[in-house]
PQR file of N, CA, C, O and H, with PARSE charges and radii, in Angstrom:
ATOM      1  N   MET A   1     103.599  89.120  80.032 -0.4000 1.5000
ATOM      2  CA  MET A   1     103.782  90.187  80.900 -0.0000 2.0000
ATOM      3  C   MET A   1     102.872  91.863  80.170  0.5500 1.7000
ATOM      4  O   MET A   1     102.642  92.301  79.043 -0.5500 1.4000
ATOM      5  N   LEU A   2     102.664  92.227  81.305 -0.4000 1.5000
ATOM      6  CA  LEU A   2     102.038  93.524  80.961 -0.0000 2.0000
ATOM      7  C   LEU A   2     103.122  94.631  80.306  0.5500 1.7000
ATOM      8  O   LEU A   2     104.301  94.505  80.634 -0.5500 1.4000
ATOM      9  H   LEU A   2     102.851  91.871  82.221  0.4000 1.0000
ATOM     10  N   ASN A   3     102.821  95.497  79.570 -0.4000 1.5000
ATOM     11  CA  ASN A   3     103.829  96.430  79.451 -0.0000 2.0000
ATOM     12  C   ASN A   3     103.564  97.787  80.196  0.5500 1.7000
ATOM     13  O   ASN A   3     102.427  98.129  80.522 -0.5500 1.4000
ATOM     14  H   ASN A   3     101.862  95.600  79.304  0.4000 1.0000
ATOM     15  N   ASN A   4     104.593  98.477  80.425 -0.4000 1.5000
ATOM     16  CA  ASN A   4     104.899  99.268  81.488 -0.0000 2.0000
ATOM     17  C   ASN A   4     103.680 100.558  81.548  0.5500 1.7000
ATOM     18  O   ASN A   4     103.474 101.263  82.536 -0.5500 1.4000
ATOM     19  H   ASN A   4     105.517  98.200  80.160  0.4000 1.0000
ATOM     20  N   GLU A   5     102.938 100.651  80.196 -0.4000 1.5000
ATOM     21  CA  GLU A   5     102.060 101.683  80.029 -0.0000 2.0000
ATOM     22  C   GLU A   5     100.919 101.200  81.150  0.5500 1.7000
ATOM     23  O   GLU A   5     100.714 101.957  82.099 -0.5500 1.4000
ATOM     24  H   GLU A   5     103.106 100.078  79.393  0.4000 1.0000
ATOM     25  N   ASN A   6     100.325 100.202  81.072 -0.4000 1.5000
ATOM     26  CA  ASN A   6      99.763  99.298  81.748 -0.0000 2.0000
ATOM     27  C   ASN A   6      99.992  99.263  82.949  0.5500 1.7000
ATOM     28  O   ASN A   6      99.006  99.462  83.658 -0.5500 1.4000
ATOM     29  H   ASN A   6     100.491  99.587  80.301  0.4000 1.0000
ATOM     30  N   LEU A   7     101.006  99.069  83.488 -0.4000 1.5000
ATOM     31  CA  LEU A   7     101.291  98.726  84.768 -0.0000 2.0000
ATOM     32  C   LEU A   7     101.063 100.355  85.609  0.5500 1.7000
ATOM     33  O   LEU A   7     100.668 100.579  86.753 -0.5500 1.4000
ATOM     34  H   LEU A   7     101.807  98.907  82.913  0.4000 1.0000
ATOM     35  N   LYS A   8     101.374 101.049  84.814 -0.4000 1.5000
ATOM     36  CA  LYS A   8     101.160 102.585  85.639 -0.0000 2.0000
ATOM     37  C   LYS A   8      99.993 102.727  85.461  0.5500 1.7000
ATOM     38  O   LYS A   8      99.424 103.050  86.503 -0.5500 1.4000
ATOM     39  H   LYS A   8     101.695 100.867  83.884  0.4000 1.0000
ATOM     40  N   LYS A   9      99.255 102.625  84.492 -0.4000 1.5000
ATOM     41  CA  LYS A   9      97.626 102.873  84.578 -0.0000 2.0000
ATOM     42  C   LYS A   9      97.391 101.963  85.985  0.5500 1.7000
ATOM     43  O   LYS A   9      97.152 102.612  87.003 -0.5500 1.4000
ATOM     44  H   LYS A   9      99.717 102.363  83.645  0.4000 1.0000
ATOM     45  N   ARG A  10      97.427 101.027  86.050 -0.4000 1.5000
ATOM     46  CA  ARG A  10      97.249  99.854  87.197 -0.0000 2.0000
ATOM     47  C   ARG A  10      97.795 100.652  88.795  0.5500 1.7000
ATOM     48  O   ARG A  10      97.134 100.632  89.833 -0.5500 1.4000
ATOM     49  H   ARG A  10      97.621 100.500  85.223  0.4000 1.0000
ATOM     50  N   TYR A  11      98.967 101.224  88.639 -0.4000 1.5000
ATOM     51  CA  TYR A  11      99.088 101.799  89.862 -0.0000 2.0000
ATOM     52  C   TYR A  11      98.867 102.686  90.110  0.5500 1.7000
ATOM     53  O   TYR A  11      98.969 102.968  91.304 -0.5500 1.4000
ATOM     54  H   TYR A  11      99.504 101.241  87.795  0.4000 1.0000
ATOM     55  N   ALA A  12      98.387 103.788  89.094 -0.4000 1.5000
ATOM     56  CA  ALA A  12      97.437 105.101  89.485 -0.0000 2.0000
ATOM     57  C   ALA A  12      96.054 104.689  90.017  0.5500 1.7000
ATOM     58  O   ALA A  12      95.504 105.432  90.830 -0.5500 1.4000
ATOM     59  H   ALA A  12      98.304 103.559  88.125  0.4000 1.0000
ATOM     60  N   GLN A  13      95.452 103.552  89.614 -0.4000 1.5000
ATOM     61  CA  GLN A  13      94.105 103.171  89.700 -0.0000 2.0000
ATOM     62  C   GLN A  13      94.357 102.928  91.256  0.5500 1.7000
ATOM     63  O   GLN A  13      93.812 103.600  92.131 -0.5500 1.4000
ATOM     64  H   GLN A  13      95.898 102.949  88.953  0.4000 1.0000
ATOM     65  N   GLY A  14      95.404 101.705  91.533 -0.4000 1.5000
ATOM     66  CA  GLY A  14      95.226 101.540  92.983 -0.0000 2.0000
ATOM     67  C   GLY A  14      95.625 102.636  93.898  0.5500 1.7000
ATOM     68  O   GLY A  14      94.961 102.572  94.932 -0.5500 1.4000
ATOM     69  H   GLY A  14      95.847 101.160  90.822  0.4000 1.0000
ATOM     70  N   VAL A  15      96.344 103.471  93.892 -0.4000 1.5000
ATOM     71  CA  VAL A  15      96.829 105.105  94.663 -0.0000 2.0000
ATOM     72  C   VAL A  15      95.147 105.543  94.718  0.5500 1.7000
ATOM     73  O   VAL A  15      94.367 105.535  95.671 -0.5500 1.4000
ATOM     74  H   VAL A  15      96.883 103.523  93.052  0.4000 1.0000
ATOM     75  N   LYS A  16      94.977 105.866  93.504 -0.4000 1.5000
ATOM     76  CA  LYS A  16      93.255 106.570  93.686 -0.0000 2.0000
ATOM     77  C   LYS A  16      92.170 105.501  94.881  0.5500 1.7000
ATOM     78  O   LYS A  16      91.473 105.903  95.813 -0.5500 1.4000
ATOM     79  H   LYS A  16      95.610 105.873  92.730  0.4000 1.0000
ATOM     80  N   LEU A  17      92.366 104.226  94.443 -0.4000 1.5000
ATOM     81  CA  LEU A  17      91.507 103.543  95.457 -0.0000 2.0000
ATOM     82  C   LEU A  17      91.821 104.188  96.570  0.5500 1.7000
ATOM     83  O   LEU A  17      91.242 105.080  97.191 -0.5500 1.4000
ATOM     84  H   LEU A  17      92.932 103.900  93.686  0.4000 1.0000
ATOM     85  N   ALA A  18      93.098 103.456  96.790 -0.4000 1.5000
ATOM     86  CA  ALA A  18      93.578 103.717  98.243 -0.0000 2.0000
ATOM     87  C   ALA A  18      93.234 104.969  98.917  0.5500 1.7000
ATOM     88  O   ALA A  18      92.963 104.937 100.118 -0.5500 1.4000
ATOM     89  H   ALA A  18      93.568 102.732  96.286  0.4000 1.0000
ATOM     90  N   PHE A  19      93.213 106.239  98.164 -0.4000 1.5000
ATOM     91  CA  PHE A  19      92.764 107.762  98.474 -0.0000 2.0000
ATOM     92  C   PHE A  19      91.277 107.856  98.923  0.5500 1.7000
ATOM     93  O   PHE A  19      90.815 108.370  99.941 -0.5500 1.4000
ATOM     94  H   PHE A  19      93.433 106.265  97.189  0.4000 1.0000
ATOM     95  N   MET A  20      90.620 107.194  97.846 -0.4000 1.5000
ATOM     96  CA  MET A  20      89.076 107.360  98.198 -0.0000 2.0000
ATOM     97  C   MET A  20      88.845 106.595  99.155  0.5500 1.7000
ATOM     98  O   MET A  20      87.870 106.955  99.815 -0.5500 1.4000
ATOM     99  H   MET A  20      90.996 106.776  97.019  0.4000 1.0000
ATOM    100  N   GLY A  21      89.576 105.248  99.672 -0.4000 1.5000
ATOM    101  CA  GLY A  21      89.126 104.742 100.760 -0.0000 2.0000
ATOM    102  C   GLY A  21      89.601 105.528 101.811  0.5500 1.7000
ATOM    103  O   GLY A  21      88.942 105.298 102.825 -0.5500 1.4000
ATOM    104  H   GLY A  21      90.368 104.955  99.136  0.4000 1.0000
ATOM    105  N   TRP A  22      90.348 106.240 101.960 -0.4000 1.5000
ATOM    106  CA  TRP A  22      90.836 106.986 103.399 -0.0000 2.0000
ATOM    107  C   TRP A  22      89.883 108.069 103.334  0.5500 1.7000
ATOM    108  O   TRP A  22      89.597 108.523 104.442 -0.5500 1.4000
ATOM    109  H   TRP A  22      90.883 106.427 101.136  0.4000 1.0000
ATOM    110  N   VAL A  23      89.248 108.672 102.236 -0.4000 1.5000
ATOM    111  CA  VAL A  23      88.330 109.765 102.054 -0.0000 2.0000
ATOM    112  C   VAL A  23      87.106 109.190 102.575  0.5500 1.7000
ATOM    113  O   VAL A  23      86.479 109.822 103.425 -0.5500 1.4000
ATOM    114  H   VAL A  23      89.480 108.304 101.336  0.4000 1.0000
ATOM    115  N   ILE A  24      86.604 107.827 102.078 -0.4000 1.5000
ATOM    116  CA  ILE A  24      85.391 107.397 102.545 -0.0000 2.0000
ATOM    117  C   ILE A  24      85.798 107.289 104.393  0.5500 1.7000
ATOM    118  O   ILE A  24      85.131 107.855 105.259 -0.5500 1.4000
ATOM    119  H   ILE A  24      87.113 107.314 101.388  0.4000 1.0000
ATOM    120  N   ALA A  25      86.648 106.696 104.575 -0.4000 1.5000
ATOM    121  CA  ALA A  25      86.902 106.464 106.175 -0.0000 2.0000
ATOM    122  C   ALA A  25      86.742 107.662 106.960  0.5500 1.7000
ATOM    123  O   ALA A  25      86.071 107.481 107.977 -0.5500 1.4000
ATOM    124  H   ALA A  25      87.190 106.236 103.872  0.4000 1.0000
ATOM    125  N   ILE A  26      87.162 108.825 106.780 -0.4000 1.5000
ATOM    126  CA  ILE A  26      87.003 109.766 107.385 -0.0000 2.0000
ATOM    127  C   ILE A  26      85.954 110.408 107.138  0.5500 1.7000
ATOM    128  O   ILE A  26      85.826 111.296 107.980 -0.5500 1.4000
ATOM    129  H   ILE A  26      87.707 108.972 105.954  0.4000 1.0000
ATOM    130  N   VAL A  27      85.118 110.402 106.384 -0.4000 1.5000
ATOM    131  CA  VAL A  27      83.692 111.035 105.975 -0.0000 2.0000
ATOM    132  C   VAL A  27      82.733 110.456 107.057  0.5500 1.7000
ATOM    133  O   VAL A  27      81.819 111.081 107.595 -0.5500 1.4000
ATOM    134  H   VAL A  27      85.222 109.680 105.700  0.4000 1.0000
ATOM    135  N   GLY A  28      83.206 108.719 107.370 -0.4000 1.5000
ATOM    136  CA  GLY A  28      81.961 108.268 107.832 -0.0000 2.0000
ATOM    137  C   GLY A  28      82.497 108.677 109.475  0.5500 1.7000
ATOM    138  O   GLY A  28      81.633 108.954 110.308 -0.5500 1.4000
ATOM    139  H   GLY A  28      83.949 108.211 106.933  0.4000 1.0000
ATOM    140  N   PHE A  29      83.877 108.689 109.836 -0.4000 1.5000
ATOM    141  CA  PHE A  29      84.418 109.194 111.169 -0.0000 2.0000
ATOM    142  C   PHE A  29      83.477 110.726 111.565  0.5500 1.7000
ATOM    143  O   PHE A  29      83.077 111.062 112.679 -0.5500 1.4000
ATOM    144  H   PHE A  29      84.579 108.463 109.160  0.4000 1.0000
ATOM    145  N   VAL A  30      83.320 111.408 110.350 -0.4000 1.5000
ATOM    146  CA  VAL A  30      83.025 112.656 111.161 -0.0000 2.0000
ATOM    147  C   VAL A  30      81.642 112.685 111.138  0.5500 1.7000
ATOM    148  O   VAL A  30      81.056 113.540 111.802 -0.5500 1.4000
ATOM    149  H   VAL A  30      83.645 111.135 109.445  0.4000 1.0000
ATOM    150  N   LEU A  31      80.826 111.607 110.248 -0.4000 1.5000
ATOM    151  CA  LEU A  31      79.470 111.649 110.468 -0.0000 2.0000
ATOM    152  C   LEU A  31      79.145 110.779 111.488  0.5500 1.7000
ATOM    153  O   LEU A  31      77.943 110.616 111.695 -0.5500 1.4000
ATOM    154  H   LEU A  31      81.302 110.912 109.708  0.4000 1.0000
ATOM    155  N   ALA A  32      80.154 110.020 112.357 -0.4000 1.5000
ATOM    156  CA  ALA A  32      79.605 109.251 113.611 -0.0000 2.0000
ATOM    157  C   ALA A  32      79.879 110.239 114.745  0.5500 1.7000
ATOM    158  O   ALA A  32      79.149 110.399 115.723 -0.5500 1.4000
ATOM    159  H   ALA A  32      81.131 110.153 112.188  0.4000 1.0000
ATOM    160  N   TYR A  33      80.994 110.865 114.496 -0.4000 1.5000
ATOM    161  CA  TYR A  33      81.157 112.169 115.690 -0.0000 2.0000
ATOM    162  C   TYR A  33      80.203 112.866 115.606  0.5500 1.7000
ATOM    163  O   TYR A  33      79.614 112.991 116.680 -0.5500 1.4000
ATOM    164  H   TYR A  33      81.586 110.735 113.702  0.4000 1.0000
ATOM    165  N   ASN A  34      79.685 113.504 114.600 -0.4000 1.5000
ATOM    166  CA  ASN A  34      78.736 114.775 114.619 -0.0000 2.0000
ATOM    167  C   ASN A  34      76.980 114.229 114.867  0.5500 1.7000
ATOM    168  O   ASN A  34      75.963 114.921 114.872 -0.5500 1.4000
ATOM    169  H   ASN A  34      80.163 113.402 113.727  0.4000 1.0000
ATOM    170  N   SER A  35      77.136 112.775 115.051 -0.4000 1.5000
ATOM    171  CA  SER A  35      75.636 111.586 114.982 -0.0000 2.0000
ATOM    172  C   SER A  35      75.014 112.524 113.889  0.5500 1.7000
ATOM    173  O   SER A  35      74.124 113.302 114.233 -0.5500 1.4000
ATOM    174  H   SER A  35      77.963 112.212 115.047  0.4000 1.0000
ATOM    175  N   LEU A  36      75.393 112.491 112.740 -0.4000 1.5000
ATOM    176  CA  LEU A  36      74.314 113.016 111.905 -0.0000 2.0000
ATOM    177  C   LEU A  36      73.474 111.717 111.014  0.5500 1.7000
ATOM    178  O   LEU A  36      72.511 111.728 110.248 -0.5500 1.4000
ATOM    179  H   LEU A  36      76.116 111.859 112.461  0.4000 1.0000
ATOM    180  N   LEU A  37      74.335 110.673 111.524 -0.4000 1.5000
ATOM    181  CA  LEU A  37      73.556 109.583 110.955 -0.0000 2.0000
ATOM    182  C   LEU A  37      73.556 108.623 111.913  0.5500 1.7000
ATOM    183  O   LEU A  37      74.163 108.924 112.940 -0.5500 1.4000
ATOM    184  H   LEU A  37      75.118 110.664 112.147  0.4000 1.0000
ATOM    185  N   LEU A  38      72.878 107.196 111.853 -0.4000 1.5000
ATOM    186  CA  LEU A  38      73.040 105.962 112.675 -0.0000 2.0000
ATOM    187  C   LEU A  38      74.754 105.844 113.018  0.5500 1.7000
ATOM    188  O   LEU A  38      75.561 106.002 112.102 -0.5500 1.4000
ATOM    189  H   LEU A  38      72.385 106.952 111.018  0.4000 1.0000
ATOM    190  N   ARG A  39      75.098 105.620 114.095 -0.4000 1.5000
ATOM    191  CA  ARG A  39      76.331 104.877 114.596 -0.0000 2.0000
ATOM    192  C   ARG A  39      76.973 103.853 113.242  0.5500 1.7000
ATOM    193  O   ARG A  39      77.923 103.853 112.460 -0.5500 1.4000
ATOM    194  H   ARG A  39      74.443 105.491 114.839  0.4000 1.0000
ATOM    195  N   ASP A  40      75.608 102.920 113.613 -0.4000 1.5000
ATOM    196  CA  ASP A  40      75.775 101.751 112.781 -0.0000 2.0000
ATOM    197  C   ASP A  40      76.294 101.689 111.445  0.5500 1.7000
ATOM    198  O   ASP A  40      77.169 100.920 111.049 -0.5500 1.4000
ATOM    199  H   ASP A  40      74.836 102.920 114.249  0.4000 1.0000
ATOM    200  N   ILE A  41      75.648 102.610 110.744 -0.4000 1.5000
ATOM    201  CA  ILE A  41      75.725 103.416 109.637 -0.0000 2.0000
ATOM    202  C   ILE A  41      76.711 103.552 109.473  0.5500 1.7000
ATOM    203  O   ILE A  41      77.316 102.910 108.615 -0.5500 1.4000
ATOM    204  H   ILE A  41      74.936 103.235 111.066  0.4000 1.0000
ATOM    205  N   CYS A  42      77.351 104.582 110.352 -0.4000 1.5000
ATOM    206  CA  CYS A  42      78.914 105.302 109.943 -0.0000 2.0000
ATOM    207  C   CYS A  42      79.692 104.300 110.042  0.5500 1.7000
ATOM    208  O   CYS A  42      80.583 104.228 109.196 -0.5500 1.4000
ATOM    209  H   CYS A  42      76.859 105.103 111.049  0.4000 1.0000
ATOM    210  N   PHE A  43      79.621 103.432 110.885 -0.4000 1.5000
ATOM    211  CA  PHE A  43      80.859 102.060 111.104 -0.0000 2.0000
ATOM    212  C   PHE A  43      80.789 101.532 109.844  0.5500 1.7000
ATOM    213  O   PHE A  43      81.818 101.266 109.224 -0.5500 1.4000
ATOM    214  H   PHE A  43      78.897 103.490 111.572  0.4000 1.0000
ATOM    215  N   VAL A  44      79.710 101.351 109.396 -0.4000 1.5000
ATOM    216  CA  VAL A  44      79.826 100.338 108.169 -0.0000 2.0000
ATOM    217  C   VAL A  44      80.671 101.266 107.121  0.5500 1.7000
ATOM    218  O   VAL A  44      81.485 100.827 106.309 -0.5500 1.4000
ATOM    219  H   VAL A  44      78.873 101.567 109.900  0.4000 1.0000
ATOM    220  N   ILE A  45      80.330 102.576 107.295 -0.4000 1.5000
ATOM    221  CA  ILE A  45      81.129 103.299 106.069 -0.0000 2.0000
ATOM    222  C   ILE A  45      82.354 103.289 105.958  0.5500 1.7000
ATOM    223  O   ILE A  45      83.006 103.259 104.914 -0.5500 1.4000
ATOM    224  H   ILE A  45      79.668 102.933 107.955  0.4000 1.0000
ATOM    225  N   VAL A  46      82.932 103.327 107.633 -0.4000 1.5000
ATOM    226  CA  VAL A  46      84.233 103.754 107.875 -0.0000 2.0000
ATOM    227  C   VAL A  46      85.077 102.331 107.792  0.5500 1.7000
ATOM    228  O   VAL A  46      86.283 102.373 107.548 -0.5500 1.4000
ATOM    229  H   VAL A  46      82.402 103.351 108.481  0.4000 1.0000
ATOM    230  N   VAL A  47      84.418 101.103 107.998 -0.4000 1.5000
ATOM    231  CA  VAL A  47      85.115  99.663 107.711 -0.0000 2.0000
ATOM    232  C   VAL A  47      84.777  99.856 106.016  0.5500 1.7000
ATOM    233  O   VAL A  47      85.871  99.490 105.588 -0.5500 1.4000
ATOM    234  H   VAL A  47      83.439 101.068 108.196  0.4000 1.0000
ATOM    235  N   THR A  48      84.231 100.084 105.183 -0.4000 1.5000
ATOM    236  CA  THR A  48      84.391 100.041 104.005 -0.0000 2.0000
ATOM    237  C   THR A  48      85.611 100.805 103.415  0.5500 1.7000
ATOM    238  O   THR A  48      86.482 100.494 102.603 -0.5500 1.4000
ATOM    239  H   THR A  48      83.342 100.381 105.532  0.4000 1.0000
ATOM    240  N   GLY A  49      85.316 102.013 104.192 -0.4000 1.5000
ATOM    241  CA  GLY A  49      86.887 102.844 103.497 -0.0000 2.0000
ATOM    242  C   GLY A  49      88.287 102.418 103.733  0.5500 1.7000
ATOM    243  O   GLY A  49      89.315 102.605 103.083 -0.5500 1.4000
ATOM    244  H   GLY A  49      84.608 102.266 104.852  0.4000 1.0000
ATOM    245  N   ILE A  50      87.986 101.648 105.104 -0.4000 1.5000
ATOM    246  CA  ILE A  50      89.116 101.303 105.558 -0.0000 2.0000
ATOM    247  C   ILE A  50      89.435  99.886 104.295  0.5500 1.7000
ATOM    248  O   ILE A  50      90.558  99.558 103.912 -0.5500 1.4000
ATOM    249  H   ILE A  50      87.151 101.496 105.632  0.4000 1.0000
ATOM    250  N   GLY A  51      88.409  99.385 103.947 -0.4000 1.5000
ATOM    251  CA  GLY A  51      88.886  97.945 103.257 -0.0000 2.0000
ATOM    252  C   GLY A  51      88.931  98.433 101.810  0.5500 1.7000
ATOM    253  O   GLY A  51      89.041  97.545 100.965 -0.5500 1.4000
ATOM    254  H   GLY A  51      87.496  99.652 104.258  0.4000 1.0000
ATOM    255  N   LEU A  52      88.878  99.431 101.473 -0.4000 1.5000
ATOM    256  CA  LEU A  52      89.159 100.068 100.114 -0.0000 2.0000
ATOM    257  C   LEU A  52      90.443 100.440 100.322  0.5500 1.7000
ATOM    258  O   LEU A  52      91.157 100.234  99.340 -0.5500 1.4000
ATOM    259  H   LEU A  52      88.789 100.152 102.160  0.4000 1.0000
ATOM    260  N   THR A  53      90.985 100.917 101.261 -0.4000 1.5000
ATOM    261  CA  THR A  53      92.212 101.190 101.392 -0.0000 2.0000
ATOM    262  C   THR A  53      93.228 100.291 101.587  0.5500 1.7000
ATOM    263  O   THR A  53      94.356 100.599 101.204 -0.5500 1.4000
ATOM    264  H   THR A  53      90.405 101.085 102.059  0.4000 1.0000
ATOM    265  N   PHE A  54      93.055  99.371 102.045 -0.4000 1.5000
ATOM    266  CA  PHE A  54      93.539  97.773 102.127 -0.0000 2.0000
ATOM    267  C   PHE A  54      93.626  97.802 100.388  0.5500 1.7000
ATOM    268  O   PHE A  54      94.580  98.320  99.809 -0.5500 1.4000
ATOM    269  H   PHE A  54      92.138  99.120 102.356  0.4000 1.0000
ATOM    270  N   ILE A  55      92.610  97.237  99.756 -0.4000 1.5000
ATOM    271  CA  ILE A  55      92.478  96.669  98.302 -0.0000 2.0000
ATOM    272  C   ILE A  55      93.770  97.782  97.595  0.5500 1.7000
ATOM    273  O   ILE A  55      94.809  97.363  97.085 -0.5500 1.4000
ATOM    274  H   ILE A  55      91.835  96.816 100.227  0.4000 1.0000
ATOM    275  N   GLY A  56      93.463  98.965  97.699 -0.4000 1.5000
ATOM    276  CA  GLY A  56      93.787 100.083  96.613 -0.0000 2.0000
ATOM    277  C   GLY A  56      95.633  99.886  97.108  0.5500 1.7000
ATOM    278  O   GLY A  56      96.501 100.016  96.245 -0.5500 1.4000
ATOM    279  H   GLY A  56      92.619  99.306  98.114  0.4000 1.0000
ATOM    280  N   THR A  57      95.963  99.596  98.455 -0.4000 1.5000
ATOM    281  CA  THR A  57      97.497  99.618  98.969 -0.0000 2.0000
ATOM    282  C   THR A  57      97.951  98.133  98.014  0.5500 1.7000
ATOM    283  O   THR A  57      98.822  98.031  97.151 -0.5500 1.4000
ATOM    284  H   THR A  57      95.257  99.491  99.156  0.4000 1.0000
ATOM    285  N   PHE A  58      97.112  97.211  98.487 -0.4000 1.5000
ATOM    286  CA  PHE A  58      97.648  95.892  97.845 -0.0000 2.0000
ATOM    287  C   PHE A  58      97.864  95.949  96.407  0.5500 1.7000
ATOM    288  O   PHE A  58      98.965  95.605  95.976 -0.5500 1.4000
ATOM    289  H   PHE A  58      96.404  97.294  99.189  0.4000 1.0000
ATOM    290  N   ILE A  59      96.852  96.382  95.525 -0.4000 1.5000
ATOM    291  CA  ILE A  59      97.113  96.788  94.124 -0.0000 2.0000
ATOM    292  C   ILE A  59      97.968  97.636  93.731  0.5500 1.7000
ATOM    293  O   ILE A  59      98.530  97.453  92.651 -0.5500 1.4000
ATOM    294  H   ILE A  59      95.958  96.661  95.876  0.4000 1.0000
ATOM    295  N   ALA A  60      98.245  98.708  94.488 -0.4000 1.5000
ATOM    296  CA  ALA A  60      99.542  99.443  93.983 -0.0000 2.0000
ATOM    297  C   ALA A  60     100.480  99.148  94.706  0.5500 1.7000
ATOM    298  O   ALA A  60     101.303 100.058  94.602 -0.5500 1.4000
ATOM    299  H   ALA A  60      97.788  98.856  95.366  0.4000 1.0000
ATOM    300  N   GLY A  61     100.920  98.197  95.557 -0.4000 1.5000
ATOM    301  CA  GLY A  61     102.036  97.506  95.845 -0.0000 2.0000
ATOM    302  C   GLY A  61     102.327  96.557  95.130  0.5500 1.7000
ATOM    303  O   GLY A  61     103.512  96.254  95.268 -0.5500 1.4000
ATOM    304  H   GLY A  61     100.252  97.458  95.642  0.4000 1.0000
ATOM    305  N   SER A  62     101.890  96.054  94.553 -0.4000 1.5000
ATOM    306  CA  SER A  62     101.607  94.580  94.070 -0.0000 2.0000
ATOM    307  C   SER A  62     102.120  95.069  92.420  0.5500 1.7000
ATOM    308  O   SER A  62     102.819  94.320  91.739 -0.5500 1.4000
ATOM    309  H   SER A  62     100.927  96.300  94.441  0.4000 1.0000
ATOM    310  N   THR A  63     101.739  96.175  92.019 -0.4000 1.5000
ATOM    311  CA  THR A  63     101.930  96.895  90.571 -0.0000 2.0000
ATOM    312  C   THR A  63     103.411  97.196  90.433  0.5500 1.7000
ATOM    313  O   THR A  63     104.183  96.780  89.569 -0.5500 1.4000
ATOM    314  H   THR A  63     101.171  96.784  92.573  0.4000 1.0000
ATOM    315  N   PHE A  64     103.663  98.050  91.517 -0.4000 1.5000
ATOM    316  CA  PHE A  64     104.960  98.494  91.827 -0.0000 2.0000
ATOM    317  C   PHE A  64     106.000  97.541  91.790  0.5500 1.7000
ATOM    318  O   PHE A  64     107.143  97.732  91.373 -0.5500 1.4000
ATOM    319  H   PHE A  64     103.035  98.387  92.218  0.4000 1.0000
ATOM    320  N   LYS A  65     105.441  96.318  92.336 -0.4000 1.5000
ATOM    321  CA  LYS A  65     106.866  95.410  92.621 -0.0000 2.0000
ATOM    322  C   LYS A  65     107.049  94.756  91.357  0.5500 1.7000
ATOM    323  O   LYS A  65     108.120  94.259  91.010 -0.5500 1.4000
ATOM    324  H   LYS A  65     104.513  96.163  92.674  0.4000 1.0000
ATOM    325  N   LYS A  66     105.780  94.759  90.528 -0.4000 1.5000
ATOM    326  CA  LYS A  66     106.005  94.412  88.800 -0.0000 2.0000
ATOM    327  C   LYS A  66     106.696  95.170  88.235  0.5500 1.7000
ATOM    328  O   LYS A  66     107.544  94.653  87.507 -0.5500 1.4000
ATOM    329  H   LYS A  66     104.909  95.163  90.810  0.4000 1.0000
ATOM    330  N   MET A  67     106.654  96.661  88.305 -0.4000 1.5000
ATOM    331  CA  MET A  67     107.164  97.525  87.643 -0.0000 2.0000
ATOM    332  C   MET A  67     108.768  97.316  87.954  0.5500 1.7000
ATOM    333  O   MET A  67     109.626  97.023  87.121 -0.5500 1.4000
ATOM    334  H   MET A  67     105.965  97.080  88.896  0.4000 1.0000
ATOM    335  N   LYS A  68     108.927  97.504  89.136 -0.4000 1.5000
ATOM    336  CA  LYS A  68     110.654  97.723  89.722 -0.0000 2.0000
ATOM    337  C   LYS A  68     111.251  96.354  89.511  0.5500 1.7000
ATOM    338  O   LYS A  68     112.439  96.185  89.788 -0.5500 1.4000
ATOM    339  H   LYS A  68     108.230  97.742  89.812  0.4000 1.0000
ATOM    340  N   GLY A  69     110.345  95.130  88.930 -0.4000 1.5000
ATOM    341  CA  GLY A  69     110.978  94.119  88.841 -0.0000 2.0000
ATOM    342  C   GLY A  69     111.020  93.864  87.146  0.5500 1.7000
ATOM    343  O   GLY A  69     111.628  92.869  86.749 -0.5500 1.4000
ATOM    344  H   GLY A  69     109.381  95.267  88.705  0.4000 1.0000
ATOM    345  N   ASP A  70     110.353  94.795  86.131 -0.4000 1.5000
ATOM    346  CA  ASP A  70     110.698  95.338  85.046 -0.0000 2.0000
ATOM    347  C   ASP A  70     111.690  95.955  84.831  0.5500 1.7000
ATOM    348  O   ASP A  70     111.895  96.026  83.619 -0.5500 1.4000
ATOM    349  H   ASP A  70     109.860  95.603  86.454  0.4000 1.0000
ATOM    350  N   GLU A  71     112.417  96.442  85.416 -0.4000 1.5000
ATOM    351  CA  GLU A  71     113.208  97.398  85.297 -0.0000 2.0000
ATOM    352  C   GLU A  71     114.428  96.897  85.520  0.5500 1.7000
ATOM    353  O   GLU A  71     115.415  97.271  84.886 -0.5500 1.4000
ATOM    354  H   GLU A  71     112.251  96.384  86.400  0.4000 1.0000
ATOM    355  N   ASP A  72     114.456  95.952  86.500 -0.4000 1.5000
ATOM    356  CA  ASP A  72     115.575  95.155  86.884 -0.0000 2.0000
ATOM    357  C   ASP A  72     116.209  94.279  85.733  0.5500 1.7000
ATOM    358  O   ASP A  72     117.376  94.135  85.367 -0.5500 1.4000
ATOM    359  H   ASP A  72     113.654  95.649  87.015  0.4000 1.0000
ATOM    360  N   HIS A  73     115.085  93.780  85.323 -0.4000 1.5000
ATOM    361  CA  HIS A  73     115.490  92.784  83.776 -0.0000 2.0000
ATOM    362  C   HIS A  73     115.934  93.800  82.846  0.5500 1.7000
ATOM    363  O   HIS A  73     116.792  93.262  82.145 -0.5500 1.4000
ATOM    364  H   HIS A  73     114.137  93.897  85.620  0.4000 1.0000
ATOM    365  N   LYS A  74     115.772  95.006  82.493 -0.4000 1.5000
ATOM    366  CA  LYS A  74     115.959  95.924  81.236 -0.0000 2.0000
ATOM    367  C   LYS A  74     117.406  95.794  81.408  0.5500 1.7000
ATOM    368  O   LYS A  74     118.174  96.360  80.630 -0.5500 1.4000
ATOM    369  H   LYS A  74     115.075  95.443  83.062  0.4000 1.0000
TER
END
C-alpha cells in the first residue's frame, strides 16, 4: 500500500484538479453569458470543467477513503 505522504500528495492533487475544474466551468459560463466566444466553444469549456471537477473529486474521495482506512488499521 502507498505510504501516508504519497496519499496526502495524491489527495491534494485531486482537490486541486476539482478546484481547477470549477474555475474552468465558471470561466466558460461567463464567456458564454457575455458572448465573447461562440457558444458551442463555451459549452465545450464548461463540460470540460465539469468533467475535471468529477475526476478530481473521485481522486480525492478515493484517496481520502484509503487514508481513513490506513488510520483505522494502525
